[in-house]
N, C-alpha and C positions, 0 to 999 in steps of 0.2 A: 504494499499500500503506500503511496506516494506522501511524504512528510508535509503535513499542512503548516505554512509558514503566516502568521499574522504580526502586523506592526500595530502599536497602539502609541497613542501620543496624548496626553494630557497634564497639566501641571500648573506651577506657581502658588498654589495652596493646595490643603488637604482635599477640599471640595471638587478637583480635578483629577486628583491623584488617586485617592480611594475607589473612586467608580471603577477608573481604568484598571486596576489592581484586582477587584471585584471579578471583573469581567474575565481578565485573565484566568483568574483562578477556576473559573466556572468552566472556559474552554478546556481547560488542563482537565478538569473531571470528565468532561464529556468526550474529549478525544485522546485515544491513548498515545499516537503519533503527532505532536504538535510541536512547532517552533516558535516561541514568543519573543518578541523583540519589544523593548520600548524604545520613543525618542523623546528627549525632554529640552529644557532651556538649561543652558550653562550656568551654574552659580544658585538656580532654583532648587527647593526642596526636595522635587523629584529624584535629583541626582542621587540622594540619601535616602528617600524612600521606598522608591521601587527595588535597588538592591536589597535592602533591608527584609523585602518581602519575597526576595529569592529570583529576580529577573535580572537579566542584561539590560542596560540602557545606553544610549549613546547620545552624548549633548550636542546640542547646535547652539551659536550665538546669538539667537533671536532675544529681542527684548521688546517691550510693550510702549505703546504711546503716552507718554506722559501728559495728563492733562492741562498742567501748569507749563508756561514757557520755560525749557530749558536746553540747556546743550547736548543733551543727552538724545533730542530728538532729532538733532542733525545727523546724528551717527545711524540713526534707524534704519535709511534707505540703504545704506552698505551691509548693515548686519542682516535685513532681508535676504539680498542677494547672496552673501555668504551662507546664509542659513539654505537656501534655496538649493543651491550648487552642493552644499554638503548633505541635505536631504535626498536629491536626485542620486549622489553616489550611493547612499545608504541604501536606496530602494534597488539599485543597479545591481549590488552585489547581494543582497540579501532575497531578491524576488519573492516579496510578499504575494500571497493569493486575495487576501483583503488587510486594508487598513482601516482604523478606527481613530475617530478624535472625540475625545472626551472635553475639549476646551483648554483654554491656556495658549500662552506663547506659539511653543513648537507644534501643535496641532495645524495652524494655518499652513506652514512650509509643507508639512507632511502631506494634509489632504489635497493641497494645488498641485504639487509635483505627480501624486499618484494619480488622480483623475486626469491630468494631462496625458498620461501614460495609457488611461484605459484599464487602470487596476481599480476593481470593486471598492468602495469607500461608502462606511455609516459613520454617521454624526451622532453623539449622545450629547442632547441639549438638556441640561440639568434644569435651569431656570425657566421661570415663568414669561420673562421675557429675552427674546433672543438677542446675542450679541450681534455686531456688525459682522466679524468674522464668518459667525457660522451662516448668517444670512446672505452673504455672499456665495459661500461654499455650496449651498444647500443645492444650487441650480446644478451642480455636478455631479454630487455624490448620488448613490442608490437609494441610501432609505436614512432615515432620521428618528430616532428613538427620543420620544419626550415624557416630560414626568407631570406635565399638566394639560388639561384640556385647552382646548380654543388656541391651538399654537398654528391652525393653518393662517393666521393673519399675519405670521411670518415667513412660512415655509409652504412649498408645493404640497395638497392636501394628500396626493397620491402617494407620496413619500414616507406619511407619517405613521408612525407605531407608538401608541401609547403604553409605557413601559413601567414608568417610575424612575426613580434613580437607584443604581446598584449602591448597596451599604456594606460595611465591613461586617463578614458573617458572624461575629461573635456578639454584635449588639442585637442580633434578631431573637435571640431566645434568652431572656435573663429572669424568667419566670422563678427559677428555684437560685438564685444565686444573691440573694439578700444578706442570707447570714454570713455567706462570704466575703459580700462586700463590706458589712460593718466590722471585720475582722481586718480586712486588709487595709481599710483607710481608718481604724481603730476608732471607730465612732460609738455612740450610746444608741440602742433601739428603741428607746422610751423619747427621744428627741426627733425633731421634725427637721429635714436635711435638705437644703437649697444645692444644686450643683450650677456652678457658673462657668460657661464657656465662650470665649469671645474668637471662635476660629482657631486654626492652627497657630497662626501668627500673633494671637491677643487682639484686646478690644479696648482701646482708650478710654472712651466714655464709661463704659461698663467698669473697667478697672478702678477708675477714680472715684464712680459711684459707690461701689462695694466698698472701697477705702476709707470712704468718708462715713459709712454706714455701720462699720463693725462694732460699735458700742451698741446701736439698736438692735442689732443680730443677737449680741451677747445677752443684752438685757432680757431680748424674749427667748431666751435660751433656744436658741436657732443654732443649728450646726451648717459649717460650709464647706464645700468641696470647689475649692476655687482654682482654675487654669487660667492663669495670668498670662500665657506667651512669653518669651525671653525679654523682651523689652522693660516690663513692669517688674518683673519676679522680685528683683532684690529690694525694690520699693515695698511691696507686699509683703515680703519677708518681715522688713521693719515694721510694718504696720500691725502685722499679727503677732509679733513676738510675746507682746502682754495678754493674747488671747488664746495660747495652747491647750489652757485649761477648759476652754469654751467650745473645744472640738471643732476648729476653724483651722482647716487643712489648705494650705496654698501650695500649688506646683507648676511650674512653666508648662508641663505637657502632660497629660492623662496617656498612659499606654493602654490602661485596661477601662476602656469607655465602657464595655459591657457592666463592670462593676459600679462605676459611677451613676449610670443610669438605673440601676437595679435599687440602689439605696436612696436615690432621689425622689422627695414628694414634690418638689417644683424644680423645672430648670431655665434658667436665663441663659439666653443665646441670642449670637448673631443669626441673621437670617439666611445664611448660605443654603444652595440648595441642599447639598450634604446632609448639613444638620439638621433641616427639615424633614428630609426622609428619615434620618434614623428617629427623631420625636414622633412620627408619625408611628414607625413600628414598634418603639416602646412605649407609645400611648402615654406619654407624661405631659401633663398641665405646665405650659411655656409660657414665659414671657418673652418678646422676641423686641431687640434692638437692631433694627436694620441699620447696616453700615451706609451712611448717605452719600460718600464718595464711590460707590461700587458701581460699574459702568452701567449707564442708563437706568440708574437705580432701581437696579433688577431687585436687590433684597427686599427694598420695600414692596416691592410687587408681589414677589414670592411669601413675604409674611402676611399680605392682603389677603391673599388666595385663602390662607388657613382663618384670618380676620372674619373675613365675609360668611363663612360659614362657623362661625363661633366655635373654633378650634384652638385658638390661641389668644392672647392678649400682646397689644401692641404698644409699645412704648418709643417715641423719637428719640433719637440719639441725642438732639439738643435739650431734651428733656429729661435724661437719664440722671442728672446730679441731685434734681429735687422730687424725681416721681419712682425711680426704679425701687430703691430699698423699701418705702413707704407701701407700694402696690405689691411688692413681694409680699411682705409680711400679711397684708390685708388677704391674699390670696390662700395664704397657708392657712389662714383661720377660717377660711371658707371651703369646707368639705363638700358643698353642694355645688358651687362653681368649680371645683377641682374635676369633679365627677362628670360633669356637663362637658369640661374641656377633652377630657380623656375618652367618652364616649362618640365625639365629634371628629377629634384627631385620629382616631382608630378607624373611621370610615375613609379615609384619605391615603391609607397604606397600602404600598405596593409589596407584598414580601419575596415575590420571586423574580425581581428585575433583572438581576446578573444573568439567571438562567434564560429568560426571555431573549436579551440582547445577545447572550451568545449564540441561541438558536439560530437569530437573524443573522448573525456574523456566518455561520455555517453554511446556511443557505446561500448567501452570496458567494461563497467558496465551493459551492455545488457539491458539499460534503453532506451525504447521508447517513443520519445515525441509524 
């Protein structure tokens, strides 16, 4: 049997990387003889996270357009040309049957070169508002897997498949993990717990609001698992030094998100597509604080897709300092509201996304299971 070859590309943030890895893992499960290669942006987190997941990755020198005036933007055309040339070399040498893009800088050159060469291509669009690159590429790719209804306003309707977003496999089943979570995080089972995650890179407004509200949480006997990201971590360590006895746990990155979700009563989160998909699957009451600088303000649109179905609470980034801690405590004390949010967010979950997308990739490769 001929060995199947697939290239995946997605990066810049965990929201692009984890879906790509989830798809790759599913492809490996489904196909005994398969070779998978990743293409990423040099210097970005995929260059570390993808090898950690067990896959080979090649970096290209692509970068994103800065929204404010900067000399970096003048380099962009040269970086794009260099990336296109390197991607062309990668494709010529690897000879993939299908390429898959999950968003991020590097997926643009990969999909552009592949479709120009007539190689089958699939886009996995995570957000409820499509980015410019994917809108342009959508004209030439074969399939577009989306996580939200109504995406035909951005993409050709006949190419769309509603699949949801792939998530890390370990977060899908957390039902029996609470006791393990309490031990892992050294928490008290009699106290309510808030999980704070600002995305893989951290979130300034969320971190500052939590830092300012530590006394309120401690006064109300509320436990925290607080993922700060690297930039705010040292500040948060100093802020929480006096609160260790109050079960306030601070970390720059949570490797066991399954255990963090399992023990959380309420989650505070950015509104990246990956985070929202996980929250739907773990069925946790959540307060979303969208990143206002996200491209096309897509995080606000992601959040509103839940809020409009009474499945989440939204607080604007600009209002986080005055409202976030207060609203979190209110929600923790309102079990009826928590149950309503749980029930509604459950309806928006897609538990088998990675499997559905992997099977679409195999169809494009003319591979029969």
